[in-house]
N, C-alpha and C positions, 0 to 999 in steps of 0.2 A: 506572526499568526500563531493560534494554538492549535495543535494537532493531536488527537486521540486516535491510536490503533488497539482495537478490542477484538478479541475472537469470543467466540463461547465460553472458553476454558479461563481467559486472562487477559488483563491490560497490560499490552505488548509495550506500549509507547504515550507518554503523555507530558507534554510542552512547549515551549516556543519553538518555532521552526523558520527559516527564511525561505524554504521551498521544498514540495512533495512531488516527487514523480512516480506515475504509474501508469498501468496500461488499461485503456476502456476497448469496448467495441470499433471505435472510432480511431483507434491508435493510441500512444504515448502521449501522456498530458503533463505538463509541469505547472505546478500549482505555486502562484506566489501571492502576497499580501495583497487584497483587494480583489481577487479573482472574481469573475462573474458568478453568480450563485447557480449551483450544479447539484444534481443527483445523477448519478450514472452507476453502472454495473461495472466492475472490476473484472479482467480477465486474469487466469493464472497467468503468473509469472513475478515480478519484480515490484517491491515498493520501496522507494529510496527517501530518507528523510535528511535535509540539510539543516543541521543546527550545533550551533557552539562552532563553528569554523570545522564543522566534521560532516561526515557522511554515515547513517545506520542504514544498513539494508535488513529487507525481510523478504522472504519467499513468502507466496500468497496464492493460495489455490483457486481464490474468487472472492468476490464479496460486492458490497456497496461502499460507494464514496460520496459523500455529503458536503458539501463545500457553502458556507454561509456569508463569505467574505471574510470574514476575521476569525473564521475556526474552520479545520478540517477534520471530518470523524470518517474512519476506515471502519467498516465491520466486516471483518475478514472471517471467511471459514476456518480455514487451517491457516495459521500463521507461525513462521517459523524464524526468528532471528538468526541471520548468517554472517560467517566470515567471509567478508568478500566484497565484491563491487556490484553495482546494477545488475551486470550481465550474468554474473554467478546467481543472484537471487532471482533472475527470471528463470534459468535452467532449473534450479532446484524448486521453485513455484509449479513451473509445467509438471514437475515429478510428482509433487504433491496434489495435485489436480487428478493426475493418474490414478493416485492410492486412493483418492478420497472418493472418486467417480470411477471405478473400473467398467471398462465394456462388458455388455452382458451378453 
């Protein structure tokens, strides 16, 4: 399936993938080829993409996820590629959300 991850500043990832993992208000979601069409809000945390026998993780402050069956589009508010695994991406994503949306 084709995956695109974009933020207002840049295209963060574009290419074929075997799985995408992220977090919605209903919990963590794993997306494989042929997934049911969905539009969901992404919660602050991690976004991990399996591709080319490797994993690439991003910290994300939140955003929108659209699944069309053969394509996954992630529109992130703040997206940062990280060195580390999905758990590290979750931690950094939650910190990004705190910076982006400080308590008033």
